[in-house]
C-alpha positions in Angstrom: 141.4 69.2 110.6 137.9 68.7 109.8 136.2 66.8 112.9 133.2 65.2 113.2 131.7 65.0 116.6 128.9 62.6 117.2 127.2 63.4 120.4 128.1 67.0 120.0 125.5 68.3 122.8 126.5 65.9 125.3 128.3 66.8 128.5 131.7 66.2 127.1 130.9 67.1 123.7 129.7 70.7 124.9 133.2 71.0 126.3 135.0 69.3 123.4 133.8 71.3 120.5 134.7 74.6 121.7 138.4 73.6 122.4 138.6 71.8 118.9 137.3 75.0 117.4 139.7 77.2 119.5 142.5 75.2 118.2 141.5 76.0 114.5 139.9 72.9 113.4 136.4 72.7 111.6 133.9 71.1 113.4 130.6 69.0 112.4 128.4 68.4 115.2 126.1 65.4 114.9 122.7 65.8 117.0 119.7 63.4 116.8 117.3 66.3 117.5 116.6 69.2 115.1 115.8 71.3 118.0 119.6 71.3 118.8 120.9 72.7 115.8 121.1 76.1 117.2 122.9 74.7 120.4 125.5 73.1 118.0 126.0 76.4 116.0 126.7 78.2 119.6 129.2 75.8 120.2 130.9 76.9 117.0 130.2 73.7 115.0 128.3 73.2 111.8 125.3 71.3 113.1 124.3 67.7 111.4 121.0 65.9 112.2 120.9 62.2 112.0 119.7 59.3 114.1 122.8 57.4 115.1 121.1 54.2 114.7 119.9 54.6 111.4 122.7 53.6 109.1 121.6 55.5 106.1 121.5 58.6 107.9 125.1 58.2 109.7 126.1 57.5 106.3 124.9 60.6 104.7 125.7 62.8 107.5 129.7 61.6 107.6 129.6 61.5 103.7 128.6 64.9 103.4 130.8 66.2 106.0 133.9 64.5 104.7 136.0 64.7 108.0 139.3 63.7 108.6 138.6 62.4 112.2 135.4 60.9 113.6 134.9 61.4 117.3 132.0 59.1 119.0 130.7 60.5 122.1 127.3 58.9 121.9 125.4 58.2 125.2 121.8 58.2 126.4 122.4 58.0 130.1 119.4 59.5 132.3 120.2 62.4 134.3 119.7 60.1 137.5 120.0 56.3 136.9 117.7 54.0 138.8 120.4 51.5 139.8 117.9 48.9 140.5 116.9 48.9 136.9 120.4 49.4 135.4 119.8 47.2 132.5 116.9 49.0 131.3 118.4 52.6 132.0 121.5 51.7 129.8 119.7 49.6 127.0 119.8 52.8 124.4 123.4 53.6 125.3 124.5 50.0 124.7 122.8 50.3 121.4 124.8 53.5 120.6 127.9 52.0 121.7 127.1 48.5 119.4 125.1 49.4 116.4 125.9 53.2 116.7 129.6 52.3 116.5 129.4 50.2 113.7 127.3 52.6 111.7 130.0 55.5 112.4 132.6 52.9 111.4 131.0 52.2 108.4 130.5 55.6 107.2 133.9 56.4 108.4 135.6 53.7 106.2 133.7 55.3 103.0 134.5 58.7 103.8 138.3 57.6 103.9 138.7 58.9 107.7 142.1 58.8 109.0 141.6 58.7 112.7 138.4 57.6 114.9 138.3 58.4 118.5 135.4 56.8 120.8 134.2 56.8 124.4 135.0 54.0 126.7 134.9 53.7 130.5 137.4 52.8 132.9 135.1 50.7 135.0 135.6 47.5 132.5 138.4 46.0 134.6 138.1 42.9 136.5 137.3 43.1 140.1 140.0 40.7 141.3 143.8 41.5 141.8 145.2 44.5 142.7 143.1 47.9 143.1 144.5 49.9 140.4 144.6 48.8 136.7 146.7 49.4 133.5 145.3 49.0 130.1 146.6 45.9 129.6 145.0 44.0 132.6 142.1 41.7 132.5 138.7 43.0 131.8 135.5 42.0 133.8 134.4 38.5 132.5 131.7 38.2 135.4 129.8 41.7 135.8 126.5 41.5 137.7 123.7 40.4 135.5 122.3 43.6 135.1 125.4 45.1 134.0 126.5 42.2 131.2 125.0 44.1 128.5 126.7 47.3 129.4 130.0 45.7 129.4 129.7 43.6 126.2 128.8 46.9 124.5 132.0 48.5 125.7 134.0 45.7 124.8 132.2 45.6 121.6 133.1 49.2 120.8 136.8 49.0 121.8 137.3 45.7 119.8 135.7 47.1 116.8 137.4 50.8 117.0 140.9 49.6 117.8 140.7 46.6 115.0 139.6 48.9 112.3 142.9 48.3 110.1 141.8 50.8 107.8 142.1 53.8 110.4 143.9 54.6 113.4 141.3 53.4 116.1 141.5 55.1 119.9 139.1 54.0 122.8 139.3 56.6 125.8 138.4 54.8 129.0 137.1 57.7 130.9 136.9 57.8 134.6 133.8 58.8 136.4 132.8 62.3 135.2 132.2 65.4 137.4 131.8 68.9 136.7 130.0 71.7 134.9 127.2 70.1 132.4 127.2 66.7 134.4 124.9 67.9 137.2 127.9 67.1 139.5 127.2 63.4 137.9 129.2 60.6 139.1 128.3 58.8 136.1 127.1 56.0 135.6 125.1 56.8 139.0 123.8 60.1 137.7 123.3 63.1 139.9 123.0 61.9 143.5 124.1 64.9 145.3 120.7 65.6 146.9 120.2 62.2 148.3 123.9 62.7 149.9 122.7 65.9 151.3 119.7 63.8 152.7 122.3 61.2 153.9 120.4 58.7 151.6 123.9 57.8 149.7 126.1 55.7 152.5 129.0 54.1 152.1 128.0 50.2 151.6 130.2 47.8 153.3 133.8 49.0 154.1 133.6 51.3 150.8 136.4 49.2 149.2 135.5 50.0 145.8 138.1 52.1 144.1 137.0 54.9 141.8 139.2 56.9 139.3 137.6 60.2 138.5 138.1 62.8 135.7 137.0 66.1 135.6 134.9 66.8 132.6 137.3 69.8 131.4 140.3 67.6 131.9 138.3 64.8 129.8 137.7 67.1 127.0 141.4 68.5 126.8 142.5 64.6 127.0 140.1 63.9 123.9 141.4 67.0 121.9 145.0 65.5 122.2 143.9 62.0 121.0 142.2 63.7 118.2 145.1 65.7 117.0 148.1 62.6 117.6 149.1 60.2 119.8 149.4 56.4 118.9 146.4 54.2 118.2 145.0 52.0 121.2 143.0 52.3 124.4 144.0 54.9 127.2 142.7 55.5 130.6 141.6 59.0 131.0 141.7 59.4 134.7 143.3 61.7 137.4 146.1 61.0 139.6 144.3 59.7 142.6 142.3 56.4 142.3 140.5 55.9 145.7 138.2 54.0 147.7 134.8 55.0 148.2 135.3 55.4 152.1 138.0 58.0 151.0 136.3 60.1 148.4 132.7 59.9 149.5 132.8 62.0 153.0 135.0 64.6 151.1 132.2 64.8 148.6 129.7 65.5 151.0 131.7 68.0 152.9 132.3 69.9 149.4 128.4 70.1 149.0 127.5 70.8 152.5 126.1 67.4 153.3 126.7 65.7 156.8 129.0 62.8 156.8 127.7 59.8 155.0 126.3 56.9 156.8 127.5 53.1 156.3 125.5 50.4 156.1 126.1 46.7 155.6 126.0 45.1 152.1 123.0 43.3 152.6 121.4 46.5 153.3 122.8 48.3 150.2 121.6 45.2 148.3 118.0 45.5 149.5 117.8 49.0 149.2 119.4 49.7 145.9 120.3 46.4 144.2 123.6 44.5 143.4 125.1 47.1 141.2 125.5 49.7 143.7 127.1 47.1 146.1 129.5 46.0 143.5 130.6 49.7 142.6 130.9 50.6 146.3 132.9 47.6 147.3 134.7 45.9 144.7 135.0 48.1 141.4 139.0 48.7 140.5 140.4 52.1 139.9 142.7 52.9 136.9 146.4 54.0 136.4 147.2 57.2 133.9 150.6 56.3 133.0 150.0 55.5 129.5 148.2 58.5 128.8 150.5 60.8 130.5 153.2 59.4 128.1 151.4 58.8 125.0 149.0 61.2 124.9 150.7 64.0 127.2 147.7 63.7 129.5 147.5 67.3 131.3 145.3 67.8 134.2 143.9 71.0 135.6 142.5 68.8 138.5 145.1 66.0 139.3 143.0 64.9 142.3 139.4 64.9 143.0 140.3 66.3 146.3 140.9 69.5 144.6 138.2 69.0 141.9 135.6 68.6 144.4 136.4 71.9 146.1 137.1 74.2 142.8 135.5 72.2 140.1 132.1 71.2 140.7 130.3 74.2 139.7 
């Protein structure tokens, strides 16, 4: 197939494009910067420069490419997020997930695109109820004020993509990325490994927030599978072991040569890092991957972060 990847030079795009090329697909990689043309070529794709927030530019790029599939991996998350200013840090990413999504969908419809695969996030679920959520569980209707625009943007993306009757729309709710190209990032926290080594990344409260991880290579492989087949809809792309912060953060600390993380009360975490950090450390829910295993044949090189943190961070 001919696959148009928007966000080809991002952390996931850099893993995804070579996999698609290896599977025999012709790939067009869209990037905003003319300076990244050579990087796209090195990945094995034909470069296409366009600003995702410019509807006309996106329309021209997709129209020229005439792809069978569009893959939307556009984000603008800083390498290290200031969680006290979460709304500001994610403002551009929110626009890419709303305006950028709409522009790509409009261009895809005009070009007769058969399948549209987009990046969503597995932290969308409501904080109430059980610790592990499936795709049909309730989404978060009451996020912290700083996260409201981000949650709304993801919900817009999912509704637009899966509601497009003219194409097969798939939204992939990825877990927290780690691995090559992510800076050992725990997105959307960004790279916090140095803070962990300095014992400045503590467990907040009882560390009861449940996180679902996915190694960046496993995320890319799952995306290839979604591009090549499987029913339309929403899928959690996560590993097999959702775990509370109190379980995984000490393992990560050991893996990167840091001392065991400290513990601080919730009120200290709120004062030091803001309410978003407290929420993700104490209330966020994990996600189950049963649907992706059944319908997308999800295959994991790192079925658990326990293995991934030791073998797959580099």
